[in-house]
C-alpha positions as CSV (number, residue, x, y, z in Angstrom):
1,M,78.9,183.3,56.6
2,L,79.4,179.9,54.9
3,M,78.0,181.2,51.7
4,L,80.4,184.1,51.8
5,F,83.4,181.7,52.3
6,L,82.2,179.5,49.5
7,T,81.8,182.4,47.2
8,V,85.2,183.9,48.0
9,A,86.8,180.4,47.6
10,M,85.2,179.9,44.2
11,V,86.2,183.4,43.0
12,H,89.7,183.0,44.2
13,L,90.0,179.6,42.6
14,V,89.0,181.0,39.2
15,A,91.6,183.7,39.7
16,L,94.3,181.1,40.5
17,L,93.4,178.9,37.5
18,S,93.9,181.8,35.1
19,P,97.6,181.6,34.1
20,G,99.7,184.5,35.0
21,P,103.2,185.4,36.1
22,D,102.9,183.3,39.3
23,F,101.9,180.2,37.4
24,F,104.7,180.6,34.9
25,F,107.3,181.3,37.6
26,V,106.4,178.2,39.6
27,S,106.1,175.9,36.6
28,Q,109.3,177.1,35.0
29,T,111.2,176.8,38.3
30,A,109.9,173.3,38.9
31,V,110.9,171.9,35.5
32,S,114.2,173.7,35.3
33,R,115.4,173.5,38.9
34,S,113.6,171.2,41.4
35,R,110.4,170.8,43.4
36,K,112.2,172.2,46.5
37,E,113.1,175.4,44.7
38,A,109.6,175.7,43.3
39,M,108.1,175.2,46.7
40,M,110.2,178.0,48.1
41,G,108.8,180.2,45.3
42,V,105.3,179.0,46.2
43,L,105.9,180.1,49.8
44,G,107.0,183.5,48.5
45,I,103.9,183.8,46.3
46,T,101.7,182.8,49.2
47,A,103.3,185.5,51.3
48,G,102.6,188.0,48.6
49,V,99.0,187.0,48.4
50,M,98.7,187.3,52.2
51,I,100.1,190.9,51.9
52,W,97.6,191.8,49.2
53,A,94.7,190.2,51.1
54,G,95.7,192.0,54.3
55,V,95.9,195.3,52.5
56,A,92.6,194.6,50.7
57,L,90.9,193.8,54.0
58,L,92.1,197.2,55.3
59,G,90.6,199.0,52.3
60,L,93.0,198.8,49.3
61,H,90.4,200.0,46.8
62,L,89.8,203.2,48.9
63,I,93.6,203.8,49.1
64,L,94.0,203.4,45.4
65,E,91.1,205.7,44.7
66,K,92.4,208.5,46.9
67,M,96.1,208.1,46.0
68,A,96.2,207.7,42.2
69,W,99.9,208.4,42.2
70,L,100.5,205.3,44.5
71,H,98.6,203.2,42.0
72,N,100.8,204.4,39.2
73,I,104.0,203.7,41.2
74,I,102.8,200.2,41.9
75,M,101.9,199.6,38.3
76,V,105.1,200.9,36.8
77,G,107.3,199.3,39.5
78,G,105.6,196.0,39.0
79,G,105.9,196.2,35.3
80,L,109.6,197.0,35.4
81,Y,110.2,194.0,37.6
82,L,108.3,191.7,35.3
83,C,110.2,193.0,32.3
84,W,113.5,192.4,34.2
85,M,112.4,188.8,34.9
86,G,111.5,188.4,31.2
87,Y,114.9,189.7,30.2
88,Q,116.6,187.2,32.6
89,M,114.7,184.3,31.1
90,L,115.3,185.4,27.5
91,R,119.0,185.8,28.2
92,G,119.1,182.3,29.7
93,A,117.2,180.9,26.8
94,L,119.8,182.4,24.3
95,K,122.6,180.8,26.3
96,K,121.1,177.3,26.2
97,G,123.1,176.6,23.0
98,E,126.4,177.7,24.5
99,P,128.7,175.5,26.7
100,A,127.2,174.2,29.9
101,T,129.3,176.5,32.1
102,D,126.8,179.3,31.4
103,A,124.3,180.3,34.0
104,P,120.8,178.8,34.0
105,A,117.7,180.6,32.6
106,V,116.6,182.2,35.8
107,E,119.3,182.8,38.4
108,L,117.7,181.1,41.4
109,A,119.9,180.4,44.3
110,H,118.9,177.8,46.8
111,G,116.4,178.7,49.5
112,G,115.9,182.3,50.2
113,R,116.3,183.8,46.8
114,S,113.6,181.6,45.3
115,F,111.3,182.8,48.1
116,I,112.1,186.4,47.4
117,K,111.6,186.0,43.6
118,G,108.3,184.3,44.3
119,L,107.2,187.1,46.6
120,L,108.3,189.9,44.2
121,T,106.7,188.1,41.3
122,N,103.4,188.1,43.1
123,L,103.6,191.6,44.4
124,A,104.3,192.8,40.8
125,N,101.6,190.6,39.3
126,P,99.1,192.8,37.5
127,K,96.4,190.2,38.2
128,A,96.9,190.6,41.9
129,I,96.7,194.4,41.8
130,I,93.5,194.3,39.8
131,Y,91.9,191.4,41.6
132,F,92.6,192.5,45.2
133,G,92.0,196.2,44.4
134,S,88.6,195.6,42.9
135,V,87.0,192.1,42.7
136,F,88.2,190.9,46.1
137,S,87.2,194.1,47.8
138,L,83.6,193.6,46.8
139,F,83.4,190.7,49.3
140,V,85.0,192.5,52.3
141,G,82.7,195.5,52.7
142,D,81.9,197.2,56.0
143,S,79.2,194.6,56.7
144,V,81.8,191.9,57.1
145,G,82.9,191.4,60.7
146,S,86.5,190.9,62.0
147,A,86.0,187.1,62.4
148,E,84.8,186.7,58.8
149,R,87.7,188.8,57.6
150,W,90.3,186.6,59.4
151,G,88.5,183.6,58.0
152,I,88.7,184.9,54.5
153,F,92.4,185.9,55.0
154,V,93.3,182.3,56.1
155,L,91.1,180.8,53.3
156,I,92.9,182.8,50.6
157,A,96.3,181.9,52.0
158,V,95.6,178.1,52.2
159,E,93.9,178.0,48.8
160,T,96.9,179.8,47.2
161,L,99.4,177.5,48.9
162,A,97.5,174.3,47.9
163,W,97.1,175.3,44.2
164,F,100.7,176.3,43.6
165,S,102.0,173.3,45.6
166,L,100.1,171.2,43.1
167,V,101.5,173.1,40.2
168,A,105.0,172.7,41.5
169,S,104.6,169.0,42.2
170,L,103.2,168.3,38.7
171,F,105.9,170.2,36.8
172,A,108.6,168.7,38.9
173,L,107.6,165.1,37.8
174,P,110.5,163.3,36.0
175,K,108.5,163.2,32.7
176,M,107.9,166.9,32.8
177,R,111.6,167.5,33.6
178,R,112.7,165.2,30.7
179,G,110.5,167.2,28.4
180,Y,112.0,170.4,29.6
181,Q,115.5,169.2,29.0
182,R,114.6,168.6,25.3
183,L,112.8,172.0,24.9
184,A,114.5,174.1,27.5
185,K,115.6,176.9,25.1
186,W,112.0,177.3,23.7
187,I,110.3,177.0,27.1
188,D,112.5,179.6,28.7
189,G,112.2,181.9,25.7
190,V,108.4,181.7,25.7
191,A,108.3,182.3,29.5
192,G,110.6,185.3,29.0
193,V,108.4,186.8,26.3
194,L,105.3,186.2,28.5
195,F,106.9,187.9,31.6
196,A,108.1,190.9,29.5
197,G,104.6,191.1,27.9
198,F,103.0,191.1,31.3
199,G,105.3,193.9,32.4
200,I,104.8,196.1,29.3
201,H,101.1,195.6,29.6
202,L,101.1,196.6,33.2
203,I,103.1,199.8,32.5
204,I,101.1,201.0,29.5
205,S,97.7,200.1,31.0
206,R,98.0,202.3,34.1
């Protein structure tokens, strides 16, 4: 059982270290807003991971195999959401040169809305769909008992929370925020292009 947990932990860490929509959302929120806002997003992302992990433990790969239309809906819906996020960021980047009364890059209200955006970003994340629908499912076959499944579920949630909390803390440092203030337009523009790219890729790769 210990070897199973270590293997899952390492595989999940590799997945977390690979930059994707979740990473760019947390880092951009931390430098442009605050650590508190970013942490609310982190909690939303962690909740999304818990949903994916829970569904995977119940047999996500079997569901996607038997219901191809559901897989297409998830891919297209997720892609459209990521494209919308990219549009919001690009629009904000273009407004950086206008008077300060304009709205910030990503319209993140305090508290709840950052949590919701983090949750939706993760649920729409193409990496999450592919990872939990295939790679993760390899480790939770019929031979894995309920106790091990609960242990894996908790492990995935804690590991996700710890990693993105670290990302939020690093990008919220004063030095990082000062750098953002100088390059805000370009950072938001690049983030917007990346989000839109993730979304388009998700739609056309289904």
